[in-house]
MITORFI-244129 format. One record per residue (C-alpha): residue number from 1; residue in one letter; x, y, z. Coordinates in pm, whole numbers, plus 32768, in hexadecimal, padded with zeros to 4 digits. Layout:
BEGIN
<atom num="NUM" residuo="a" px="X" py="Y" pz="Z"/>
...
END
This chain:
BEGIN
<atom num="1" residuo="m" px="41FE" py="3DE1" pz="5549"/>
<atom num="2" residuo="n" px="40EF" py="3CF9" pz="54C8"/>
<atom num="3" residuo="v" px="40BC" py="3D9A" pz="5372"/>
<atom num="4" residuo="f" px="41B9" py="3E4A" pz="5294"/>
<atom num="5" residuo="q" px="4107" py="3F10" pz="5187"/>
<atom num="6" residuo="h" px="4148" py="4083" pz="51BC"/>
<atom num="7" residuo="v" px="4265" py="415C" pz="5238"/>
<atom num="8" residuo="e" px="41B4" py="419F" pz="5382"/>
<atom num="9" residuo="d" px="41BD" py="402A" pz="53D1"/>
<atom num="10" residuo="l" px="4330" py="4056" pz="541F"/>
<atom num="11" residuo="g" px="42F0" py="4160" pz="5525"/>
<atom num="12" residuo="d" px="440D" py="4258" pz="5552"/>
<atom num="13" residuo="l" px="44B1" py="426F" pz="53FB"/>
<atom num="14" residuo="k" px="4600" py="42EF" pz="547A"/>
<atom num="15" residuo="a" px="4614" py="41CB" pz="556C"/>
<atom num="16" residuo="a" px="45C1" py="40D8" pz="5453"/>
<atom num="17" residuo="l" px="46D5" py="416C" pz="537A"/>
<atom num="18" residuo="q" px="47CE" py="4155" pz="5496"/>
<atom num="19" residuo="e" px="476F" py="3FE9" pz="54C5"/>
<atom num="20" residuo="a" px="479E" py="3FAD" pz="5350"/>
<atom num="21" residuo="f" px="4900" py="4039" pz="5356"/>
<atom num="22" residuo="e" px="4958" py="3F6B" pz="548A"/>
<atom num="23" residuo="i" px="48D8" py="3E30" pz="53DF"/>
<atom num="24" residuo="k" px="499A" py="3E88" pz="52A5"/>
<atom num="25" residuo="k" px="4ADA" py="3E83" pz="5375"/>
<atom num="26" residuo="d" px="4A82" py="3D2C" pz="5404"/>
<atom num="27" residuo="r" px="495D" py="3C8C" pz="534F"/>
<atom num="28" residuo="y" px="497F" py="3B44" pz="5412"/>
<atom num="29" residuo="r" px="4970" py="3BE5" pz="5569"/>
<atom num="30" residuo="y" px="4810" py="3B65" pz="55AE"/>
<atom num="31" residuo="q" px="4831" py="3A01" pz="552A"/>
<atom num="32" residuo="e" px="47A6" py="396A" pz="5669"/>
<atom num="33" residuo="l" px="4668" py="3A39" pz="564C"/>
<atom num="34" residuo="g" px="45E0" py="3965" pz="5532"/>
<atom num="35" residuo="r" px="4657" py="380F" pz="55A6"/>
<atom num="36" residuo="n" px="4546" py="370A" pz="556A"/>
<atom num="37" residuo="k" px="4466" py="3814" pz="54CE"/>
<atom num="38" residuo="t" px="43E6" py="3802" pz="5367"/>
<atom num="39" residuo="a" px="439C" py="3913" pz="526A"/>
<atom num="40" residuo="l" px="42A5" py="38BD" pz="5155"/>
<atom num="41" residuo="l" px="42D4" py="3993" pz="501E"/>
<atom num="42" residuo="i" px="41A9" py="3982" pz="4F33"/>
<atom num="43" residuo="f" px="41C7" py="3A03" pz="4DCF"/>
<atom num="44" residuo="f" px="409A" py="3A3D" pz="4CF2"/>
<atom num="45" residuo="n" px="4181" py="3AF6" pz="4C00"/>
<atom num="46" residuo="n" px="42E5" py="3AE5" pz="4B7E"/>
<atom num="47" residuo="s" px="4406" py="3B5B" pz="4C52"/>
<atom num="48" residuo="l" px="4581" py="3B6E" pz="4C54"/>
<atom num="49" residuo="r" px="45FE" py="3C6E" pz="4D56"/>
<atom num="50" residuo="t" px="44DA" py="3C46" pz="4E43"/>
<atom num="51" residuo="r" px="44F1" py="3ACC" pz="4E48"/>
<atom num="52" residuo="l" px="466B" py="3AB8" pz="4E6D"/>
<atom num="53" residuo="s" px="4694" py="3BD9" pz="4F61"/>
<atom num="54" residuo="t" px="457A" py="3B68" pz="5046"/>
<atom num="55" residuo="q" px="45F9" py="3A01" pz="5049"/>
<atom num="56" residuo="k" px="4753" py="3A82" pz="509E"/>
<atom num="57" residuo="a" px="46C8" py="3B63" pz="51B0"/>
<atom num="58" residuo="a" px="460E" py="3A40" pz="5250"/>
<atom num="59" residuo="m" px="474B" py="396D" pz="5242"/>
<atom num="60" residuo="n" px="4811" py="3A8A" pz="52E1"/>
<atom num="61" residuo="l" px="4723" py="3A6B" pz="5408"/>
<atom num="62" residuo="g" px="474A" py="38F1" pz="541F"/>
<atom num="63" residuo="m" px="45F3" py="38A5" pz="5390"/>
<atom num="64" residuo="n" px="457A" py="3786" pz="52BB"/>
<atom num="65" residuo="v" px="44E0" py="37FD" pz="5174"/>
<atom num="66" residuo="i" px="43C7" py="376B" pz="50A3"/>
<atom num="67" residuo="v" px="4386" py="3809" pz="4F4E"/>
<atom num="68" residuo="l" px="423C" py="37CC" pz="4EA0"/>
<atom num="69" residuo="d" px="4209" py="3836" pz="4D38"/>
<atom num="70" residuo="v" px="408F" py="3828" pz="4D1E"/>
<atom num="71" residuo="n" px="409C" py="3812" pz="4BA1"/>
<atom num="72" residuo="q" px="4186" py="36E6" pz="4B98"/>
<atom num="73" residuo="g" px="4156" py="35AB" pz="4C63"/>
<atom num="74" residuo="a" px="4022" py="3618" pz="4D27"/>
<atom num="75" residuo="w" px="3EAC" py="35FB" pz="4CEC"/>
<atom num="76" residuo="k" px="3E17" py="3724" pz="4C39"/>
<atom num="77" residuo="l" px="3D79" py="3802" pz="4D41"/>
<atom num="78" residuo="e" px="3C27" py="38AB" pz="4D3F"/>
<atom num="79" residuo="t" px="3C33" py="39F9" pz="4DF5"/>
<atom num="80" residuo="e" px="3ACA" py="3A71" pz="4DE1"/>
<atom num="81" residuo="r" px="39BA" py="3A0C" pz="4ED5"/>
<atom num="82" residuo="g" px="386E" py="398F" pz="4E49"/>
<atom num="83" residuo="v" px="3901" py="3902" pz="4D06"/>
<atom num="84" residuo="v" px="3881" py="37B3" pz="4C87"/>
<atom num="85" residuo="m" px="39CC" py="36FD" pz="4C61"/>
<atom num="86" residuo="d" px="397F" py="3637" pz="4B27"/>
<atom num="87" residuo="g" px="3AAB" py="36B6" pz="4A61"/>
<atom num="88" residuo="d" px="3C22" py="3679" pz="4A70"/>
<atom num="89" residuo="k" px="3C52" py="36F2" pz="4BD8"/>
<atom num="90" residuo="s" px="3C55" py="35CD" pz="4CCA"/>
<atom num="91" residuo="e" px="3C92" py="3674" pz="4E1A"/>
<atom num="92" residuo="h" px="3C11" py="37AC" pz="4EC3"/>
<atom num="93" residuo="l" px="3CF8" py="38A3" pz="4F6A"/>
<atom num="94" residuo="l" px="3C1D" py="3895" pz="50A2"/>
<atom num="95" residuo="e" px="3C85" py="372B" pz="50DC"/>
<atom num="96" residuo="a" px="3DE4" py="3750" pz="5052"/>
<atom num="97" residuo="i" px="3E46" py="3870" pz="5138"/>
<atom num="98" residuo="p" px="3E0C" py="37C2" pz="5287"/>
<atom num="99" residuo="v" px="3EB1" py="3687" pz="51FF"/>
<atom num="100" residuo="m" px="3FE5" py="374F" pz="5196"/>
<atom num="101" residuo="a" px="3FEB" py="37F1" pz="52EE"/>
<atom num="102" residuo="c" px="4009" py="369B" pz="5393"/>
<atom num="103" residuo="y" px="4167" py="3675" pz="5303"/>
<atom num="104" residuo="c" px="4208" py="37C3" pz="5355"/>
<atom num="105" residuo="d" px="423A" py="38DE" pz="544C"/>
<atom num="106" residuo="l" px="4245" py="3A06" pz="535A"/>
<atom num="107" residuo="i" px="41A1" py="3A33" pz="5206"/>
<atom num="108" residuo="g" px="4218" py="3B10" pz="50E8"/>
<atom num="109" residuo="v" px="4130" py="3B41" pz="4FBE"/>
<atom num="110" residuo="r" px="416A" py="3BD1" pz="4E64"/>
<atom num="111" residuo="s" px="4036" py="3C16" pz="4D8F"/>
<atom num="112" residuo="f" px="4023" py="3D20" pz="4C81"/>
<atom num="113" residuo="a" px="3F01" py="3DF9" pz="4C14"/>
<atom num="114" residuo="r" px="3E13" py="3D52" pz="4B23"/>
<atom num="115" residuo="f" px="3D97" py="3E95" pz="4A80"/>
<atom num="116" residuo="e" px="3C39" py="3DFF" pz="4A6E"/>
<atom num="117" residuo="n" px="3BA2" py="3EDD" pz="4B7A"/>
<atom num="118" residuo="r" px="3C49" py="4003" pz="4C24"/>
<atom num="119" residuo="a" px="3B85" py="3FDB" pz="4D66"/>
<atom num="120" residuo="d" px="3BE4" py="3E6D" pz="4D86"/>
<atom num="121" residuo="d" px="3D55" py="3EB9" pz="4D4E"/>
<atom num="122" residuo="y" px="3D61" py="3FE2" pz="4E3B"/>
<atom num="123" residuo="e" px="3CA4" py="3F21" pz="4F48"/>
<atom num="124" residuo="e" px="3DBB" py="3E1A" pz="4F3D"/>
<atom num="125" residuo="k" px="3CC4" py="3CFA" pz="4F41"/>
<atom num="126" residuo="i" px="3DC3" py="3BE1" pz="4F23"/>
<atom num="127" residuo="l" px="3EBF" py="3C61" pz="5022"/>
<atom num="128" residuo="n" px="3DAF" py="3CBD" pz="5119"/>
<atom num="129" residuo="q" px="3D2A" py="3B59" pz="510C"/>
<atom num="130" residuo="f" px="3E80" py="3ADE" pz="517C"/>
<atom num="131" residuo="i" px="3E7F" py="3BDA" pz="5298"/>
<atom num="132" residuo="r" px="3D21" py="3B77" pz="5302"/>
<atom num="133" residuo="y" px="3D2B" py="39FD" pz="52E1"/>
<atom num="134" residuo="s" px="3E94" py="398E" pz="531B"/>
<atom num="135" residuo="g" px="3EBC" py="39F5" pz="5486"/>
<atom num="136" residuo="k" px="402C" py="3A37" pz="5439"/>
<atom num="137" residuo="p" px="40F7" py="3B76" pz="5403"/>
<atom num="138" residuo="v" px="40E0" py="3BDA" pz="5293"/>
<atom num="139" residuo="f" px="41D0" py="3CB2" pz="51CD"/>
<atom num="140" residuo="f" px="4193" py="3D3D" pz="5071"/>
<atom num="141" residuo="m" px="4293" py="3CD2" pz="4F6A"/>
<atom num="142" residuo="e" px="41DE" py="3DB6" pz="4E72"/>
<atom num="143" residuo="s" px="406A" py="3DCD" pz="4E56"/>
<atom num="144" residuo="a" px="3F6A" py="3E70" pz="4D73"/>
<atom num="145" residuo="t" px="3FC0" py="3FC5" pz="4E04"/>
<atom num="146" residuo="v" px="4105" py="3FBE" pz="4ECC"/>
<atom num="147" residuo="h" px="4268" py="3F32" pz="4ED5"/>
<atom num="148" residuo="p" px="42EA" py="3F93" pz="502E"/>
<atom num="149" residuo="l" px="441F" py="3EB3" pz="5033"/>
<atom num="150" residuo="q" px="4498" py="3F63" pz="4EF7"/>
<atom num="151" residuo="s" px="4452" py="40BE" pz="4F7E"/>
<atom num="152" residuo="f" px="44FF" py="4076" pz="50C8"/>
<atom num="153" residuo="a" px="4632" py="4005" pz="5002"/>
<atom num="154" residuo="d" px="4618" py="4141" pz="4F2D"/>
<atom num="155" residuo="l" px="461A" py="421A" pz="5065"/>
<atom num="156" residuo="i" px="4745" py="415E" pz="50F4"/>
<atom num="157" residuo="t" px="47FB" py="419E" pz="4FAB"/>
<atom num="158" residuo="i" px="47A8" py="4311" pz="4FAB"/>
<atom num="159" residuo="e" px="4821" py="4330" pz="5114"/>
<atom num="160" residuo="e" px="4969" py="4287" pz="50B4"/>
<atom num="161" residuo="y" px="49B3" py="435E" pz="4F84"/>
<atom num="162" residuo="k" px="491C" py="44B2" pz="4FD3"/>
<atom num="163" residuo="r" px="4A0F" py="45D7" pz="4FC5"/>
<atom num="164" residuo="t" px="492E" py="46D2" pz="5075"/>
<atom num="165" residuo="q" px="485C" py="46B5" pz="51AF"/>
<atom num="166" residuo="r" px="4715" py="46E5" pz="50F0"/>
<atom num="167" residuo="p" px="4744" py="4673" pz="4F87"/>
<atom num="168" residuo="k" px="4657" py="46B8" pz="4E6A"/>
<atom num="169" residuo="v" px="45BD" py="456F" pz="4DF6"/>
<atom num="170" residuo="v" px="44F7" py="455B" pz="4CB2"/>
<atom num="171" residuo="l" px="440F" py="443E" pz="4C53"/>
<atom num="172" residuo="t" px="43E5" py="4446" pz="4ADB"/>
<atom num="173" residuo="w" px="42F8" py="4386" pz="49FE"/>
<atom num="174" residuo="a" px="439E" py="42ED" pz="48CA"/>
<atom num="175" residuo="p" px="430D" py="4238" pz="4799"/>
<atom num="176" residuo="h" px="42D4" py="40C1" pz="478B"/>
<atom num="177" residuo="p" px="4238" py="3FDC" pz="4683"/>
<atom num="178" residuo="k" px="4130" py="3F49" pz="476A"/>
<atom num="179" residuo="a" px="4059" py="3FA3" pz="4894"/>
<atom num="180" residuo="l" px="410B" py="3F8A" pz="49E3"/>
<atom num="181" residuo="p" px="407C" py="3FA5" pz="4B45"/>
<atom num="182" residuo="q" px="40A3" py="40D6" pz="4C21"/>
<atom num="183" residuo="a" px="412E" py="400C" pz="4D48"/>
<atom num="184" residuo="v" px="4297" py="4086" pz="4D33"/>
<atom num="185" residuo="p" px="424B" py="41F8" pz="4CF5"/>
<atom num="186" residuo="n" px="4138" py="41F0" pz="4DFD"/>
<atom num="187" residuo="s" px="4220" py="4166" pz="4F06"/>
<atom num="188" residuo="f" px="4345" py="423E" pz="4E9E"/>
<atom num="189" residuo="a" px="426C" py="4375" pz="4EBD"/>
<atom num="190" residuo="e" px="41E6" py="4303" pz="500D"/>
<atom num="191" residuo="w" px="4344" py="42C4" pz="5098"/>
<atom num="192" residuo="m" px="43DC" py="4403" pz="500D"/>
<atom num="193" residuo="n" px="42C2" py="44CD" pz="50A6"/>
<atom num="194" residuo="a" px="431A" py="4432" pz="51F4"/>
<atom num="195" residuo="a" px="448F" py="4473" pz="51CB"/>
<atom num="196" residuo="d" px="454F" py="45B8" pz="51ED"/>
<atom num="197" residuo="v" px="4574" py="4605" pz="5079"/>
<atom num="198" residuo="d" px="44FF" py="470A" pz="4F7F"/>
<atom num="199" residuo="f" px="4417" py="462C" pz="4EB4"/>
<atom num="200" residuo="v" px="4391" py="4671" pz="4D55"/>
<atom num="201" residuo="i" px="42C2" py="4593" pz="4C6E"/>
<atom num="202" residuo="t" px="42C1" py="45CE" pz="4AF6"/>
<atom num="203" residuo="h" px="41E6" py="4521" pz="49F5"/>
<atom num="204" residuo="p" px="4103" py="456C" pz="48CC"/>
<atom num="205" residuo="e" px="3FA3" py="45E1" pz="4919"/>
<atom num="206" residuo="g" px="3EBA" py="44C1" pz="496B"/>
<atom num="207" residuo="y" px="3FBC" py="43FE" pz="4A34"/>
<atom num="208" residuo="e" px="3F74" py="44A0" pz="4B86"/>
<atom num="209" residuo="l" px="3FB0" py="43AD" pz="4CA4"/>
<atom num="210" residuo="d" px="3EA2" py="4374" pz="4DA5"/>
<atom num="211" residuo="p" px="3EB0" py="448C" pz="4EA8"/>
<atom num="212" residuo="m" px="3ED0" py="438C" pz="4FC1"/>
<atom num="213" residuo="f" px="402E" py="4347" pz="4F36"/>
<atom num="214" residuo="a" px="408D" py="448C" pz="4E89"/>
<atom num="215" residuo="g" px="403E" py="454E" pz="4FC4"/>
<atom num="216" residuo="n" px="40C8" py="46B0" pz="4FC0"/>
<atom num="217" residuo="a" px="41D7" py="4668" pz="4EBF"/>
<atom num="218" residuo="r" px="4209" py="4777" pz="4DBA"/>
<atom num="219" residuo="v" px="418E" py="4709" pz="4C64"/>
<atom num="220" residuo="e" px="423E" py="479C" pz="4B34"/>
<atom num="221" residuo="y" px="41C8" py="474A" pz="49D4"/>
<atom num="222" residuo="d" px="4301" py="47DD" pz="4934"/>
<atom num="223" residuo="q" px="4400" py="46C7" pz="495D"/>
<atom num="224" residuo="l" px="4537" py="4799" pz="491C"/>
<atom num="225" residuo="k" px="44C2" py="489E" pz="4A14"/>
<atom num="226" residuo="a" px="448A" py="478F" pz="4B18"/>
<atom num="227" residuo="f" px="45EC" py="470B" pz="4AE0"/>
<atom num="228" residuo="e" px="4693" py="485A" pz="4B20"/>
<atom num="229" residuo="g" px="4781" py="4841" pz="4C48"/>
<atom num="230" residuo="a" px="4713" py="46E0" pz="4CA0"/>
<atom num="231" residuo="d" px="47F7" py="4602" pz="4D70"/>
<atom num="232" residuo="f" px="4744" py="44BA" pz="4D25"/>
<atom num="233" residuo="i" px="4677" py="4456" pz="4BF4"/>
<atom num="234" residuo="y" px="4592" py="432B" pz="4C25"/>
<atom num="235" residuo="a" px="4502" py="42B8" pz="4AD8"/>
<atom num="236" residuo="k" px="43D5" py="41D2" pz="4AC1"/>
<atom num="237" residuo="n" px="42B7" py="4196" pz="49D4"/>
<atom num="238" residuo="w" px="4156" py="416D" pz="4A4F"/>
<atom num="239" residuo="s" px="4008" py="4150" pz="49A1"/>
<atom num="240" residuo="c" px="3EEA" py="423F" pz="49D9"/>
<atom num="241" residuo="p" px="3E80" py="4233" pz="4B4A"/>
<atom num="242" residuo="g" px="3D20" py="429D" pz="4AEB"/>
<atom num="243" residuo="v" px="3D07" py="43A5" pz="4BFB"/>
<atom num="244" residuo="t" px="3C39" py="449D" pz="4B31"/>
<atom num="245" residuo="r" px="3BBA" py="43AB" pz="4A28"/>
<atom num="246" residuo="p" px="3B85" py="424D" pz="4ABC"/>
<atom num="247" residuo="e" px="3B31" py="41CC" pz="495F"/>
<atom num="248" residuo="d" px="3C9D" py="420B" pz="48FB"/>
<atom num="249" residuo="y" px="3D2A" py="413D" pz="4A1B"/>
<atom num="250" residuo="g" px="3E47" py="4060" pz="49A7"/>
<atom num="251" residuo="k" px="3E55" py="40F8" pz="484B"/>
<atom num="252" residuo="v" px="3F8B" py="4174" pz="4794"/>
<atom num="253" residuo="l" px="3F36" py="42DD" pz="4745"/>
<atom num="254" residuo="c" px="408D" py="4345" pz="46C8"/>
<atom num="255" residuo="k" px="41C5" py="42B1" pz="462B"/>
<atom num="256" residuo="d" px="427E" py="43F8" pz="45F8"/>
<atom num="257" residuo="m" px="43EC" py="4398" pz="45D4"/>
<atom num="258" residuo="s" px="445A" py="44F7" pz="4631"/>
<atom num="259" residuo="w" px="441E" py="448B" pz="4799"/>
<atom num="260" residuo="t" px="4536" py="4387" pz="4785"/>
<atom num="261" residuo="v" px="4645" py="43E6" pz="487F"/>
<atom num="262" residuo="d" px="477A" py="443E" pz="47B4"/>
<atom num="263" residuo="a" px="48B3" py="4516" pz="47CD"/>
<atom num="264" residuo="r" px="47EE" py="464C" pz="476B"/>
<atom num="265" residuo="h" px="470A" py="461E" pz="4897"/>
<atom num="266" residuo="m" px="4822" py="45C9" pz="4987"/>
<atom num="267" residuo="a" px="48E9" py="46FC" pz="491B"/>
<atom num="268" residuo="v" px="47FA" py="47E7" pz="49CF"/>
<atom num="269" residuo="t" px="4813" py="472B" pz="4B19"/>
<atom num="270" residuo="n" px="490E" py="4757" pz="4C31"/>
<atom num="271" residuo="n" px="49DC" py="4635" pz="4BA6"/>
<atom num="272" residuo="a" px="48BE" py="455D" pz="4C1E"/>
<atom num="273" residuo="f" px="48C9" py="43EE" pz="4C6E"/>
<atom num="274" residuo="f" px="47E8" py="4317" pz="4B93"/>
<atom num="275" residuo="m" px="4703" py="4215" pz="4C35"/>
<atom num="276" residuo="h" px="4614" py="410A" pz="4BB8"/>
<atom num="277" residuo="c" px="457F" py="3FD8" pz="4C62"/>
<atom num="278" residuo="l" px="45D4" py="3EEB" pz="4B3F"/>
<atom num="279" residuo="p" px="4590" py="3E3E" pz="4A59"/>
<atom num="280" residuo="v" px="45B6" py="3F65" pz="496F"/>
<atom num="281" residuo="r" px="456F" py="3F8E" pz="47FB"/>
<atom num="282" residuo="r" px="46AD" py="402F" pz="477A"/>
<atom num="283" residuo="n" px="4684" py="414F" pz="4688"/>
<atom num="284" residuo="m" px="4516" py="416C" pz="46E6"/>
<atom num="285" residuo="i" px="4529" py="41BB" pz="4858"/>
<atom num="286" residuo="v" px="4697" py="4222" pz="4853"/>
<atom num="287" residuo="t" px="47B0" py="4231" pz="4754"/>
<atom num="288" residuo="d" px="48E0" py="414F" pz="4765"/>
<atom num="289" residuo="d" px="49CD" py="4269" pz="47BD"/>
<atom num="290" residuo="v" px="4901" py="42DA" pz="48E9"/>
<atom num="291" residuo="i" px="48C7" py="4183" pz="4981"/>
<atom num="292" residuo="e" px="4A36" py="4128" pz="494C"/>
<atom num="293" residuo="a" px="4ABE" py="426F" pz="49D9"/>
<atom num="294" residuo="p" px="4B7C" py="4277" pz="4B25"/>
<atom num="295" residuo="t" px="4A50" py="432D" pz="4BB8"/>
<atom num="296" residuo="s" px="4965" py="4209" pz="4B71"/>
<atom num="297" residuo="l" px="48F5" py="4164" pz="4CB7"/>
<atom num="298" residuo="v" px="481F" py="404B" pz="4C2B"/>
<atom num="299" residuo="i" px="4907" py="3F38" pz="4CAC"/>
<atom num="300" residuo="p" px="4945" py="3FC4" pz="4E0D"/>
<atom num="301" residuo="e" px="47CF" py="4005" pz="4E1C"/>
<atom num="302" residuo="a" px="4785" py="3E99" pz="4DC6"/>
<atom num="303" residuo="a" px="4888" py="3E23" pz="4EC4"/>
<atom num="304" residuo="n" px="47D6" py="3EE7" pz="4FD3"/>
<atom num="305" residuo="r" px="469F" py="3E16" pz="4F9A"/>
<atom num="306" residuo="e" px="4745" py="3D0E" pz="5074"/>
<atom num="307" residuo="i" px="4775" py="3E0F" pz="5187"/>
<atom num="308" residuo="s" px="4613" py="3E99" pz="5180"/>
<atom num="309" residuo="a" px="4583" py="3D39" pz="518A"/>
<atom num="310" residuo="t" px="4667" py="3CD4" pz="52A8"/>
<atom num="311" residuo="v" px="45F1" py="3DFA" pz="537C"/>
<atom num="312" residuo="v" px="4483" py="3DAE" pz="5335"/>
<atom num="313" residuo="l" px="449C" py="3C39" pz="5379"/>
<atom num="314" residuo="k" px="4567" py="3C79" pz="54B6"/>
<atom num="315" residuo="r" px="445A" py="3D60" pz="553C"/>
<atom num="316" residuo="m" px="434A" py="3C65" pz="54EA"/>
<atom num="317" residuo="l" px="4407" py="3B4B" pz="5596"/>
<atom num="318" residuo="e" px="4428" py="3C23" pz="56CB"/>
<atom num="319" residuo="t" px="42AB" py="3C31" pz="56E9"/>
<atom num="320" residuo="l" px="427A" py="3AB7" pz="56E5"/>
END
């Protein structure tokens, strides 16, 4: 595996899940695989779980780890070709990428959507430059459009806690004070469509995810109706994807607090588990009582980030 971006990059999903559970039983089993190999983790944006879990995963595999925060301690990087570099950016990504690649064997990149241009974000210009110019395997640690390490961990969590063979999983939009990317909901939808679950997406009108990610998922605009009989509730805010109105891309179209996941919503579910990728705005996305309930999986979900990253890095090391 030279690139990890989408669910299909893992190949057989059941085999990947089985591998994840085996690694969870013995996460140091493949320590020799990464001996004298180096993972470079590049962050254009803030991170807590992704940074810590991916570092830990690389260490589980015996790797050396270099972490680069582009916004602290590095030259400011220009990412666009053809720009006259007479401003505050001293180095171009086209030189920086091959230099970075000299010092590592695998590269992980985290770079959020800019909301300046939908086409640029959805073409993944920054991540694709790393794929094209580094000559090294590249894995996405969240990009403008996807967060596959998170979604793989989410699927591992659902497999661990499901009470029925084919659970009902609901992805629900929830209010937030600022515009957030669609990366997490995009990936979650993509992975749930590939898994053996009954998948429903609920959100206000205007928040329709790009069909390449939403796929054949059922869309329900009545949130309470969507929650009925659900086994898992995955709450996440996202800004307008601009599918039908590109001019609205990245805008906050709604702050309706009735979409906050609370006890009233959870009461119509099948005693559903609550999930969120974190960090979470309490009493906007979800109320205190729901996130603190015994059915809240936000911590086990975060813990499984180490497992998903270990599987991905292991598979990349095996291709070197």
